[in-house]
PDB file of N, CA, C and O in Angstrom:
ATOM      1  N   UNK A   1       0.845  -1.181   0.000  1.00  0.00           N
ATOM      2  CA  UNK A   1       0.000   0.000   0.000  1.00  0.00           C
ATOM      3  C   UNK A   1       0.893   1.249   0.000  1.00  0.00           C
ATOM      4  O   UNK A   1       1.750   1.384   0.873  1.00  0.00           O
ATOM      5  N   UNK A   2       0.711   2.146  -0.945  1.00  0.00           N
ATOM      6  CA  UNK A   2       1.552   3.351  -1.010  1.00  0.00           C
ATOM      7  C   UNK A   2       1.246   4.297   0.157  1.00  0.00           C
ATOM      8  O   UNK A   2       0.115   4.391   0.634  1.00  0.00           O
ATOM      9  N   UNK A   3       2.282   4.980   0.586  1.00  0.00           N
ATOM     10  CA  UNK A   3       2.113   5.955   1.658  1.00  0.00           C
ATOM     11  C   UNK A   3       1.441   7.211   1.128  1.00  0.00           C
ATOM     12  O   UNK A   3       1.695   7.637   0.002  1.00  0.00           O
ATOM     13  N   UNK A   4       0.591   7.792   1.941  1.00  0.00           N
ATOM     14  CA  UNK A   4      -0.021   9.062   1.579  1.00  0.00           C
ATOM     15  C   UNK A   4       0.996  10.176   1.795  1.00  0.00           C
ATOM     16  O   UNK A   4       2.026   9.969   2.435  1.00  0.00           O
ATOM     17  N   UNK A   5       0.706  11.336   1.267  1.00  0.00           N
ATOM     18  CA  UNK A   5       1.572  12.502   1.452  1.00  0.00           C
ATOM     19  C   UNK A   5       1.755  12.807   2.939  1.00  0.00           C
ATOM     20  O   UNK A   5       2.855  13.150   3.372  1.00  0.00           O
ATOM     21  N   UNK A   6       0.679  12.683   3.719  1.00  0.00           N
ATOM     22  CA  UNK A   6       0.766  12.967   5.148  1.00  0.00           C
ATOM     23  C   UNK A   6       1.634  11.936   5.865  1.00  0.00           C
ATOM     24  O   UNK A   6       2.413  12.292   6.750  1.00  0.00           O
ATOM     25  N   UNK A   7       1.506  10.666   5.491  1.00  0.00           N
ATOM     26  CA  UNK A   7       2.339   9.625   6.094  1.00  0.00           C
ATOM     27  C   UNK A   7       3.806   9.836   5.739  1.00  0.00           C
ATOM     28  O   UNK A   7       4.686   9.662   6.583  1.00  0.00           O
ATOM     29  N   UNK A   8       4.064  10.209   4.494  1.00  0.00           N
ATOM     30  CA  UNK A   8       5.436  10.477   4.060  1.00  0.00           C
ATOM     31  C   UNK A   8       6.009  11.660   4.820  1.00  0.00           C
ATOM     32  O   UNK A   8       7.148  11.608   5.284  1.00  0.00           O
ATOM     33  N   UNK A   9       5.231  12.722   4.950  1.00  0.00           N
ATOM     34  CA  UNK A   9       5.690  13.904   5.694  1.00  0.00           C
ATOM     35  C   UNK A   9       5.989  13.535   7.151  1.00  0.00           C
ATOM     36  O   UNK A   9       6.990  13.976   7.715  1.00  0.00           O
ATOM     37  N   UNK A  10       5.118  12.727   7.753  1.00  0.00           N
ATOM     38  CA  UNK A  10       5.321  12.307   9.137  1.00  0.00           C
ATOM     39  C   UNK A  10       6.592  11.468   9.274  1.00  0.00           C
ATOM     40  O   UNK A  10       7.333  11.624  10.245  1.00  0.00           O
ATOM     41  N   UNK A  11       6.847  10.588   8.320  1.00  0.00           N
ATOM     42  CA  UNK A  11       8.060   9.767   8.350  1.00  0.00           C
ATOM     43  C   UNK A  11       9.308  10.632   8.262  1.00  0.00           C
ATOM     44  O   UNK A  11      10.269  10.423   9.003  1.00  0.00           O
ATOM     45  N   UNK A  12       9.294  11.600   7.357  1.00  0.00           N
ATOM     46  CA  UNK A  12      10.444  12.491   7.201  1.00  0.00           C
ATOM     47  C   UNK A  12      10.658  13.350   8.446  1.00  0.00           C
ATOM     48  O   UNK A  12      11.792  13.539   8.886  1.00  0.00           O
ATOM     49  N   UNK A  13       9.573  13.864   9.008  1.00  0.00           N
ATOM     50  CA  UNK A  13       9.698  14.661  10.236  1.00  0.00           C
ATOM     51  C   UNK A  13      10.173  13.791  11.391  1.00  0.00           C
ATOM     52  O   UNK A  13      10.933  14.250  12.243  1.00  0.00           O
ATOM     53  N   UNK A  14       9.729  12.533  11.425  1.00  0.00           N
ATOM     54  CA  UNK A  14      10.190  11.607  12.453  1.00  0.00           C
ATOM     55  C   UNK A  14      11.688  11.377  12.372  1.00  0.00           C
ATOM     56  O   UNK A  14      12.373  11.337  13.394  1.00  0.00           O
ATOM     57  N   UNK A  15      12.201  11.224  11.144  1.00  0.00           N
ATOM     58  CA  UNK A  15      13.647  11.072  10.962  1.00  0.00           C
ATOM     59  C   UNK A  15      14.394  12.313  11.447  1.00  0.00           C
ATOM     60  O   UNK A  15      15.417  12.208  12.123  1.00  0.00           O
ATOM     61  N   UNK A  16      13.876  13.477  11.099  1.00  0.00           N
ATOM     62  CA  UNK A  16      14.513  14.723  11.523  1.00  0.00           C
ATOM     63  C   UNK A  16      14.450  14.874  13.046  1.00  0.00           C
ATOM     64  O   UNK A  16      15.409  15.337  13.663  1.00  0.00           O
ATOM     65  N   UNK A  17      13.332  14.490  13.647  1.00  0.00           N
ATOM     66  CA  UNK A  17      13.200  14.561  15.100  1.00  0.00           C
ATOM     67  C   UNK A  17      14.206  13.625  15.767  1.00  0.00           C
ATOM     68  O   UNK A  17      14.843  13.993  16.754  1.00  0.00           O
ATOM     69  N   UNK A  18      14.347  12.414  15.225  1.00  0.00           N
ATOM     70  CA  UNK A  18      15.336  11.470  15.769  1.00  0.00           C
ATOM     71  C   UNK A  18      16.747  12.051  15.695  1.00  0.00           C
ATOM     72  O   UNK A  18      17.516  11.939  16.650  1.00  0.00           O
ATOM     73  N   UNK A  19      17.086  12.670  14.568  1.00  0.00           N
ATOM     74  CA  UNK A  19      18.407  13.301  14.430  1.00  0.00           C
ATOM     75  C   UNK A  19      18.581  14.417  15.453  1.00  0.00           C
ATOM     76  O   UNK A  19      19.632  14.541  16.082  1.00  0.00           O
ATOM     77  N   UNK A  20      17.548  15.217  15.609  1.00  0.00           N
ATOM     78  CA  UNK A  20      17.618  16.334  16.555  1.00  0.00           C
ATOM     79  C   UNK A  20      17.881  15.817  17.969  1.00  0.00           C
ATOM     80  O   UNK A  20      18.727  16.353  18.685  1.00  0.00           O
ATOM     81  N   UNK A  21      17.156  14.783  18.361  1.00  0.00           N
ATOM     82  CA  UNK A  21      17.305  14.236  19.709  1.00  0.00           C
ATOM     83  C   UNK A  21      18.700  13.646  19.906  1.00  0.00           C
ATOM     84  O   UNK A  21      19.282  13.776  20.982  1.00  0.00           O
ATOM     85  N   UNK A  22      19.239  12.995  18.866  1.00  0.00           N
ATOM     86  CA  UNK A  22      20.607  12.463  18.977  1.00  0.00           C
ATOM     87  C   UNK A  22      21.631  13.587  19.132  1.00  0.00           C
ATOM     88  O   UNK A  22      22.614  13.443  19.858  1.00  0.00           O
ATOM     89  N   UNK A  23      21.394  14.702  18.449  1.00  0.00           N
ATOM     90  CA  UNK A  23      22.328  15.825  18.505  1.00  0.00           C
ATOM     91  C   UNK A  23      22.113  16.708  19.734  1.00  0.00           C
ATOM     92  O   UNK A  23      22.995  17.487  20.097  1.00  0.00           O
ATOM     93  N   UNK A  24      20.952  16.595  20.373  1.00  0.00           N
ATOM     94  CA  UNK A  24      20.609  17.398  21.560  1.00  0.00           C
ATOM     95  C   UNK A  24      20.103  16.458  22.653  1.00  0.00           C
ATOM     96  O   UNK A  24      18.915  16.477  22.976  1.00  0.00           O
ATOM     97  N   UNK A  25      20.980  15.640  23.226  1.00  0.00           N
ATOM     98  CA  UNK A  25      20.532  14.641  24.199  1.00  0.00           C
ATOM     99  C   UNK A  25      19.836  15.234  25.425  1.00  0.00           C
ATOM    100  O   UNK A  25      19.063  14.544  26.090  1.00  0.00           O
ATOM    101  N   UNK A  26      20.100  16.484  25.723  1.00  0.00           N
ATOM    102  CA  UNK A  26      19.425  17.116  26.863  1.00  0.00           C
ATOM    103  C   UNK A  26      17.919  17.223  26.644  1.00  0.00           C
ATOM    104  O   UNK A  26      17.157  17.330  27.606  1.00  0.00           O
ATOM    105  N   UNK A  27      17.488  17.195  25.387  1.00  0.00           N
ATOM    106  CA  UNK A  27      16.072  17.278  25.056  1.00  0.00           C
ATOM    107  C   UNK A  27      15.334  16.018  25.492  1.00  0.00           C
ATOM    108  O   UNK A  27      14.147  16.075  25.814  1.00  0.00           O
ATOM    109  N   UNK A  28      16.027  14.882  25.505  1.00  0.00           N
ATOM    110  CA  UNK A  28      15.411  13.606  25.868  1.00  0.00           C
ATOM    111  C   UNK A  28      14.867  13.660  27.287  1.00  0.00           C
ATOM    112  O   UNK A  28      13.833  13.058  27.576  1.00  0.00           O
ATOM    113  N   UNK A  29      15.550  14.376  28.176  1.00  0.00           N
ATOM    114  CA  UNK A  29      15.108  14.475  29.568  1.00  0.00           C
ATOM    115  C   UNK A  29      13.744  15.139  29.699  1.00  0.00           C
ATOM    116  O   UNK A  29      13.076  14.985  30.721  1.00  0.00           O
ATOM    117  N   UNK A  30      13.329  15.871  28.683  1.00  0.00           N
ATOM    118  CA  UNK A  30      12.035  16.554  28.718  1.00  0.00           C
ATOM    119  C   UNK A  30      10.892  15.662  28.239  1.00  0.00           C
ATOM    120  O   UNK A  30       9.727  16.049  28.332  1.00  0.00           O
ATOM    121  N   UNK A  31      11.213  14.474  27.728  1.00  0.00           N
ATOM    122  CA  UNK A  31      10.199  13.567  27.194  1.00  0.00           C
ATOM    123  C   UNK A  31       9.835  12.549  28.269  1.00  0.00           C
ATOM    124  O   UNK A  31      10.690  11.777  28.701  1.00  0.00           O
ATOM    125  N   UNK A  32       8.567  12.537  28.708  1.00  0.00           N
ATOM    126  CA  UNK A  32       8.159  11.564  29.729  1.00  0.00           C
ATOM    127  C   UNK A  32       8.327  10.126  29.224  1.00  0.00           C
ATOM    128  O   UNK A  32       8.193   9.857  28.031  1.00  0.00           O
ATOM    129  N   UNK A  33       8.621   9.217  30.143  1.00  0.00           N
ATOM    130  CA  UNK A  33       8.730   7.804  29.782  1.00  0.00           C
ATOM    131  C   UNK A  33       7.438   7.316  29.128  1.00  0.00           C
ATOM    132  O   UNK A  33       6.336   7.629  29.579  1.00  0.00           O
ATOM    133  N   UNK A  34       7.598   6.553  28.067  1.00  0.00           N
ATOM    134  CA  UNK A  34       6.477   5.940  27.349  1.00  0.00           C
ATOM    135  C   UNK A  34       5.507   6.938  26.732  1.00  0.00           C
ATOM    136  O   UNK A  34       4.373   6.577  26.417  1.00  0.00           O
ATOM    137  N   UNK A  35       5.926   8.178  26.554  1.00  0.00           N
ATOM    138  CA  UNK A  35       5.038   9.182  25.960  1.00  0.00           C
ATOM    139  C   UNK A  35       4.809   8.888  24.484  1.00  0.00           C
ATOM    140  O   UNK A  35       5.701   8.399  23.791  1.00  0.00           O
ATOM    141  N   UNK A  36       3.625   9.185  24.019  1.00  0.00           N
ATOM    142  CA  UNK A  36       3.311   9.139  22.595  1.00  0.00           C
ATOM    143  C   UNK A  36       3.665  10.517  22.041  1.00  0.00           C
ATOM    144  O   UNK A  36       3.002  11.507  22.353  1.00  0.00           O
ATOM    145  N   UNK A  37       4.711  10.576  21.220  1.00  0.00           N
ATOM    146  CA  UNK A  37       5.147  11.842  20.631  1.00  0.00           C
ATOM    147  C   UNK A  37       4.320  12.101  19.381  1.00  0.00           C
ATOM    148  O   UNK A  37       4.264  11.272  18.473  1.00  0.00           O
ATOM    149  N   UNK A  38       3.686  13.256  19.348  1.00  0.00           N
ATOM    150  CA  UNK A  38       2.887  13.676  18.201  1.00  0.00           C
ATOM    151  C   UNK A  38       3.590  14.873  17.583  1.00  0.00           C
ATOM    152  O   UNK A  38       3.697  15.936  18.195  1.00  0.00           O
ATOM    153  N   UNK A  39       4.066  14.679  16.363  1.00  0.00           N
ATOM    154  CA  UNK A  39       4.792  15.747  15.674  1.00  0.00           C
ATOM    155  C   UNK A  39       3.817  16.673  14.971  1.00  0.00           C
ATOM    156  O   UNK A  39       2.901  16.228  14.280  1.00  0.00           O
ATOM    157  N   UNK A  40       4.027  17.962  15.156  1.00  0.00           N
ATOM    158  CA  UNK A  40       3.240  19.004  14.503  1.00  0.00           C
ATOM    159  C   UNK A  40       4.200  19.886  13.722  1.00  0.00           C
ATOM    160  O   UNK A  40       5.371  20.020  14.077  1.00  0.00           O
ATOM    161  N   UNK A  41       3.694  20.481  12.663  1.00  0.00           N
ATOM    162  CA  UNK A  41       4.500  21.359  11.820  1.00  0.00           C
ATOM    163  C   UNK A  41       3.835  22.723  11.800  1.00  0.00           C
ATOM    164  O   UNK A  41       2.724  22.879  11.292  1.00  0.00           O
ATOM    165  N   UNK A  42       4.527  23.710  12.360  1.00  0.00           N
ATOM    166  CA  UNK A  42       3.957  25.054  12.458  1.00  0.00           C
ATOM    167  C   UNK A  42       3.469  25.530  11.093  1.00  0.00           C
ATOM    168  O   UNK A  42       4.207  25.491  10.109  1.00  0.00           O
ATOM    169  N   UNK A  43       2.217  25.979  11.047  1.00  0.00           N
ATOM    170  CA  UNK A  43       1.646  26.527   9.825  1.00  0.00           C
ATOM    171  C   UNK A  43       1.001  25.508   8.904  1.00  0.00           C
ATOM    172  O   UNK A  43       0.514  25.881   7.837  1.00  0.00           O
ATOM    173  N   UNK A  44       0.979  24.230   9.277  1.00  0.00           N
ATOM    174  CA  UNK A  44       0.384  23.201   8.417  1.00  0.00           C
ATOM    175  C   UNK A  44      -0.773  22.542   9.164  1.00  0.00           C
ATOM    176  O   UNK A  44      -0.638  21.449   9.714  1.00  0.00           O
ATOM    177  N   UNK A  45      -1.911  23.233   9.168  1.00  0.00           N
ATOM    178  CA  UNK A  45      -3.064  22.775   9.944  1.00  0.00           C
ATOM    179  C   UNK A  45      -3.590  21.418   9.486  1.00  0.00           C
ATOM    180  O   UNK A  45      -4.022  20.612  10.310  1.00  0.00           O
ATOM    181  N   UNK A  46      -3.557  21.158   8.177  1.00  0.00           N
ATOM    182  CA  UNK A  46      -4.024  19.871   7.673  1.00  0.00           C
ATOM    183  C   UNK A  46      -3.194  18.724   8.216  1.00  0.00           C
ATOM    184  O   UNK A  46      -3.735  17.723   8.684  1.00  0.00           O
ATOM    185  N   UNK A  47      -1.878  18.870   8.152  1.00  0.00           N
ATOM    186  CA  UNK A  47      -0.990  17.841   8.686  1.00  0.00           C
ATOM    187  C   UNK A  47      -1.175  17.714  10.187  1.00  0.00           C
ATOM    188  O   UNK A  47      -1.242  16.602  10.710  1.00  0.00           O
ATOM    189  N   UNK A  48      -1.257  18.838  10.887  1.00  0.00           N
ATOM    190  CA  UNK A  48      -1.366  18.810  12.340  1.00  0.00           C
ATOM    191  C   UNK A  48      -2.640  18.110  12.806  1.00  0.00           C
ATOM    192  O   UNK A  48      -2.616  17.361  13.783  1.00  0.00           O
ATOM    193  N   UNK A  49      -3.741  18.349  12.115  1.00  0.00           N
ATOM    194  CA  UNK A  49      -5.002  17.675  12.444  1.00  0.00           C
ATOM    195  C   UNK A  49      -4.856  16.177  12.243  1.00  0.00           C
ATOM    196  O   UNK A  49      -5.247  15.389  13.104  1.00  0.00           O
ATOM    197  N   UNK A  50      -4.294  15.785  11.110  1.00  0.00           N
ATOM    198  CA  UNK A  50      -4.086  14.362  10.813  1.00  0.00           C
ATOM    199  C   UNK A  50      -3.142  13.737  11.835  1.00  0.00           C
ATOM    200  O   UNK A  50      -3.438  12.670  12.375  1.00  0.00           O
ATOM    201  N   UNK A  51      -2.004  14.390  12.111  1.00  0.00           N
ATOM    202  CA  UNK A  51      -1.003  13.851  13.024  1.00  0.00           C
ATOM    203  C   UNK A  51      -1.572  13.684  14.432  1.00  0.00           C
ATOM    204  O   UNK A  51      -1.300  12.684  15.097  1.00  0.00           O
ATOM    205  N   UNK A  52      -2.352  14.648  14.883  1.00  0.00           N
ATOM    206  CA  UNK A  52      -2.965  14.568  16.209  1.00  0.00           C
ATOM    207  C   UNK A  52      -3.942  13.402  16.278  1.00  0.00           C
ATOM    208  O   UNK A  52      -3.938  12.647  17.251  1.00  0.00           O
ATOM    209  N   UNK A  53      -4.771  13.248  15.263  1.00  0.00           N
ATOM    210  CA  UNK A  53      -5.743  12.149  15.236  1.00  0.00           C
ATOM    211  C   UNK A  53      -5.036  10.804  15.263  1.00  0.00           C
ATOM    212  O   UNK A  53      -5.371   9.941  16.075  1.00  0.00           O
ATOM    213  N   UNK A  54      -4.062  10.620  14.381  1.00  0.00           N
ATOM    214  CA  UNK A  54      -3.345   9.349  14.300  1.00  0.00           C
ATOM    215  C   UNK A  54      -2.567   9.088  15.588  1.00  0.00           C
ATOM    216  O   UNK A  54      -2.562   7.964  16.090  1.00  0.00           O
ATOM    217  N   UNK A  55      -1.917  10.106  16.122  1.00  0.00           N
ATOM    218  CA  UNK A  55      -1.157   9.940  17.358  1.00  0.00           C
ATOM    219  C   UNK A  55      -2.036   9.507  18.515  1.00  0.00           C
ATOM    220  O   UNK A  55      -1.658   8.628  19.290  1.00  0.00           O
ATOM    221  N   UNK A  56      -3.196  10.111  18.635  1.00  0.00           N
ATOM    222  CA  UNK A  56      -4.124   9.739  19.710  1.00  0.00           C
ATOM    223  C   UNK A  56      -4.642   8.320  19.510  1.00  0.00           C
ATOM    224  O   UNK A  56      -4.801   7.577  20.479  1.00  0.00           O
ATOM    225  N   UNK A  57      -4.907   7.934  18.253  1.00  0.00           N
ATOM    226  CA  UNK A  57      -5.382   6.580  17.968  1.00  0.00           C
ATOM    227  C   UNK A  57      -4.326   5.535  18.319  1.00  0.00           C
ATOM    228  O   UNK A  57      -4.661   4.446  18.784  1.00  0.00           O
ATOM    229  N   UNK A  58      -3.059   5.860  18.101  1.00  0.00           N
ATOM    230  CA  UNK A  58      -1.972   4.917  18.330  1.00  0.00           C
ATOM    231  C   UNK A  58      -1.496   4.885  19.777  1.00  0.00           C
ATOM    232  O   UNK A  58      -0.813   3.943  20.179  1.00  0.00           O
ATOM    233  N   UNK A  59      -1.841   5.883  20.551  1.00  0.00           N
ATOM    234  CA  UNK A  59      -1.349   5.977  21.930  1.00  0.00           C
ATOM    235  C   UNK A  59      -1.968   4.876  22.785  1.00  0.00           C
ATOM    236  O   UNK A  59      -3.162   4.587  22.695  1.00  0.00           O
ATOM    237  N   UNK A  60      -1.129   4.277  23.608  1.00  0.00           N
ATOM    238  CA  UNK A  60      -1.621   3.300  24.564  1.00  0.00           C
ATOM    239  C   UNK A  60      -2.411   4.034  25.647  1.00  0.00           C
ATOM    240  O   UNK A  60      -2.121   5.185  25.971  1.00  0.00           O
ATOM    241  N   UNK A  61      -3.393   3.364  26.188  1.00  0.00           N
ATOM    242  CA  UNK A  61      -4.252   3.971  27.203  1.00  0.00           C
ATOM    243  C   UNK A  61      -3.445   4.419  28.410  1.00  0.00           C
ATOM    244  O   UNK A  61      -2.543   3.718  28.871  1.00  0.00           O
ATOM    245  N   UNK A  62      -3.779   5.581  28.905  1.00  0.00           N
ATOM    246  CA  UNK A  62      -3.184   6.167  30.114  1.00  0.00           C
ATOM    247  C   UNK A  62      -1.721   6.567  29.960  1.00  0.00           C
ATOM    248  O   UNK A  62      -1.073   6.867  30.963  1.00  0.00           O
ATOM    249  N   UNK A  63      -1.180   6.584  28.758  1.00  0.00           N
ATOM    250  CA  UNK A  63       0.182   7.073  28.571  1.00  0.00           C
ATOM    251  C   UNK A  63       0.117   8.541  28.173  1.00  0.00           C
ATOM    252  O   UNK A  63      -0.836   8.965  27.519  1.00  0.00           O
ATOM    253  N   UNK A  64       1.128   9.321  28.564  1.00  0.00           N
ATOM    254  CA  UNK A  64       1.089  10.752  28.256  1.00  0.00           C
ATOM    255  C   UNK A  64       1.278  11.026  26.760  1.00  0.00           C
ATOM    256  O   UNK A  64       1.997  10.311  26.062  1.00  0.00           O
ATOM    257  N   UNK A  65       0.615  12.072  26.301  1.00  0.00           N
ATOM    258  CA  UNK A  65       0.799  12.573  24.941  1.00  0.00           C
ATOM    259  C   UNK A  65       1.759  13.752  25.021  1.00  0.00           C
ATOM    260  O   UNK A  65       1.659  14.588  25.919  1.00  0.00           O
ATOM    261  N   UNK A  66       2.686  13.811  24.078  1.00  0.00           N
ATOM    262  CA  UNK A  66       3.630  14.914  24.019  1.00  0.00           C
ATOM    263  C   UNK A  66       3.582  15.498  22.613  1.00  0.00           C
ATOM    264  O   UNK A  66       3.918  14.828  21.636  1.00  0.00           O
ATOM    265  N   UNK A  67       3.162  16.752  22.527  1.00  0.00           N
ATOM    266  CA  UNK A  67       3.064  17.429  21.237  1.00  0.00           C
ATOM    267  C   UNK A  67       4.361  18.191  20.995  1.00  0.00           C
ATOM    268  O   UNK A  67       4.745  19.047  21.792  1.00  0.00           O
ATOM    269  N   UNK A  68       5.026  17.879  19.898  1.00  0.00           N
ATOM    270  CA  UNK A  68       6.275  18.533  19.532  1.00  0.00           C
ATOM    271  C   UNK A  68       6.010  19.335  18.265  1.00  0.00           C
ATOM    272  O   UNK A  68       5.744  18.767  17.207  1.00  0.00           O
ATOM    273  N   UNK A  69       6.085  20.657  18.377  1.00  0.00           N
ATOM    274  CA  UNK A  69       5.862  21.516  17.216  1.00  0.00           C
ATOM    275  C   UNK A  69       7.194  21.870  16.593  1.00  0.00           C
ATOM    276  O   UNK A  69       8.051  22.484  17.229  1.00  0.00           O
ATOM    277  N   UNK A  70       7.356  21.481  15.354  1.00  0.00           N
ATOM    278  CA  UNK A  70       8.548  21.828  14.590  1.00  0.00           C
ATOM    279  C   UNK A  70       8.295  23.197  13.985  1.00  0.00           C
ATOM    280  O   UNK A  70       7.414  23.363  13.141  1.00  0.00           O
ATOM    281  N   UNK A  71       9.067  24.167  14.422  1.00  0.00           N
ATOM    282  CA  UNK A  71       8.832  25.549  14.021  1.00  0.00           C
ATOM    283  C   UNK A  71       9.574  25.938  12.752  1.00  0.00           C
ATOM    284  O   UNK A  71       9.102  26.779  11.988  1.00  0.00           O
ATOM    285  N   UNK A  72      10.720  25.335  12.528  1.00  0.00           N
ATOM    286  CA  UNK A  72      11.511  25.735  11.368  1.00  0.00           C
ATOM    287  C   UNK A  72      12.419  24.578  10.965  1.00  0.00           C
ATOM    288  O   UNK A  72      13.044  23.943  11.814  1.00  0.00           O
ATOM    289  N   UNK A  73      12.486  24.316   9.675  1.00  0.00           N
ATOM    290  CA  UNK A  73      13.381  23.302   9.123  1.00  0.00           C
ATOM    291  C   UNK A  73      14.437  23.992   8.274  1.00  0.00           C
ATOM    292  O   UNK A  73      14.133  24.904   7.505  1.00  0.00           O
ATOM    293  N   UNK A  74      15.662  23.556   8.418  1.00  0.00           N
ATOM    294  CA  UNK A  74      16.725  24.050   7.541  1.00  0.00           C
ATOM    295  C   UNK A  74      16.503  23.465   6.152  1.00  0.00           C
ATOM    296  O   UNK A  74      15.870  22.417   6.018  1.00  0.00           O
ATOM    297  N   UNK A  75      17.013  24.123   5.122  1.00  0.00           N
ATOM    298  CA  UNK A  75      16.872  23.567   3.775  1.00  0.00           C
ATOM    299  C   UNK A  75      17.509  22.180   3.700  1.00  0.00           C
ATOM    300  O   UNK A  75      18.566  21.927   4.279  1.00  0.00           O
ATOM    301  N   UNK A  76      16.839  21.298   2.975  1.00  0.00           N
ATOM    302  CA  UNK A  76      17.373  19.945   2.790  1.00  0.00           C
ATOM    303  C   UNK A  76      18.632  20.015   1.933  1.00  0.00           C
ATOM    304  O   UNK A  76      18.743  20.835   1.021  1.00  0.00           O
ATOM    305  N   UNK A  77      19.573  19.138   2.252  1.00  0.00           N
ATOM    306  CA  UNK A  77      20.783  19.068   1.447  1.00  0.00           C
ATOM    307  C   UNK A  77      21.286  17.627   1.454  1.00  0.00           C
ATOM    308  O   UNK A  77      20.977  16.845   2.353  1.00  0.00           O
ATOM    309  N   UNK A  78      22.041  17.312   0.467  1.00  0.00           N
ATOM    310  CA  UNK A  78      22.586  15.970   0.346  1.00  0.00           C
ATOM    311  C   UNK A  78      23.735  15.785   1.317  1.00  0.00           C
ATOM    312  O   UNK A  78      24.500  16.715   1.575  1.00  0.00           O
ATOM    313  N   UNK A  79      23.854  14.581   1.855  1.00  0.00           N
ATOM    314  CA  UNK A  79      24.982  14.251   2.722  1.00  0.00           C
ATOM    315  C   UNK A  79      26.049  13.482   1.956  1.00  0.00           C
ATOM    316  O   UNK A  79      27.050  13.067   2.540  1.00  0.00           O
ATOM    317  N   UNK A  80      25.847  13.287   0.659  1.00  0.00           N
ATOM    318  CA  UNK A  80      26.837  12.575  -0.159  1.00  0.00           C
ATOM    319  C   UNK A  80      28.095  13.422  -0.239  1.00  0.00           C
ATOM    320  O   UNK A  80      28.040  14.605  -0.576  1.00  0.00           O
ATOM    321  N   UNK A  81      29.226  12.808   0.072  1.00  0.00           N
ATOM    322  CA  UNK A  81      30.494  13.531   0.027  1.00  0.00           C
ATOM    323  C   UNK A  81      31.303  13.216  -1.214  1.00  0.00           C
ATOM    324  O   UNK A  81      32.185  13.992  -1.585  1.00  0.00           O
ATOM    325  N   UNK A  82      31.028  12.105  -1.858  1.00  0.00           N
ATOM    326  CA  UNK A  82      31.813  11.735  -3.039  1.00  0.00           C
ATOM    327  C   UNK A  82      30.961  10.833  -3.917  1.00  0.00           C
ATOM    328  O   UNK A  82      30.220   9.982  -3.426  1.00  0.00           O
ATOM    329  N   UNK A  83      31.082  11.037  -5.233  1.00  0.00           N
ATOM    330  CA  UNK A  83      30.379  10.216  -6.231  1.00  0.00           C
ATOM    331  C   UNK A  83      31.344   9.756  -7.303  1.00  0.00           C
ATOM    332  O   UNK A  83      32.401  10.352  -7.511  1.00  0.00           O
ATOM    333  N   UNK A  84      30.966   8.700  -7.969  1.00  0.00           N
ATOM    334  CA  UNK A  84      31.660   8.337  -9.206  1.00  0.00           C
ATOM    335  C   UNK A  84      30.595   8.019 -10.242  1.00  0.00           C
ATOM    336  O   UNK A  84      29.517   7.529  -9.905  1.00  0.00           O
ATOM    337  N   UNK A  85      30.894   8.294 -11.480  1.00  0.00           N
ATOM    338  CA  UNK A  85      29.978   8.031 -12.602  1.00  0.00           C
ATOM    339  C   UNK A  85      30.616   7.082 -13.571  1.00  0.00           C
ATOM    340  O   UNK A  85      31.829   7.109 -13.782  1.00  0.00           O
ATOM    341  N   UNK A  86      29.784   6.224 -14.175  1.00  0.00           N
ATOM    342  CA  UNK A  86      30.274   5.312 -15.194  1.00  0.00           C
ATOM    343  C   UNK A  86      29.188   5.209 -16.247  1.00  0.00           C
ATOM    344  O   UNK A  86      28.070   4.781 -15.962  1.00  0.00           O
ATOM    345  N   UNK A  87      29.521   5.602 -17.455  1.00  0.00           N
ATOM    346  CA  UNK A  87      28.566   5.529 -18.555  1.00  0.00           C
ATOM    347  C   UNK A  87      28.401   4.063 -18.974  1.00  0.00           C
ATOM    348  O   UNK A  87      29.356   3.286 -18.952  1.00  0.00           O
ATOM    349  N   UNK A  88      27.183   3.706 -19.353  1.00  0.00           N
ATOM    350  CA  UNK A  88      26.896   2.317 -19.732  1.00  0.00           C
ATOM    351  C   UNK A  88      26.995   2.041 -21.185  1.00  0.00           C
ATOM    352  O   UNK A  88      26.775   0.909 -21.615  1.00  0.00           O
TER     353      UNK A  88
END
């Protein structure tokens, strides 16, 4: 089953959130144990509504919900440092 645009956006934001947490370990202390993290994107009400609904549906009963609003993303760039080309 192909991913929807919203699912793809959520996956990409999840990857970025994971990177952020690895680079800012002090942020982890602010996340309650077993919390359901719901990612929101500032200015994208459609995504935020979808993400909130899905996050609440997936959350285990009686576990805390944590809403993380991503306010700004840096421009995407490639991490490739070296390439080689070979014509066929």
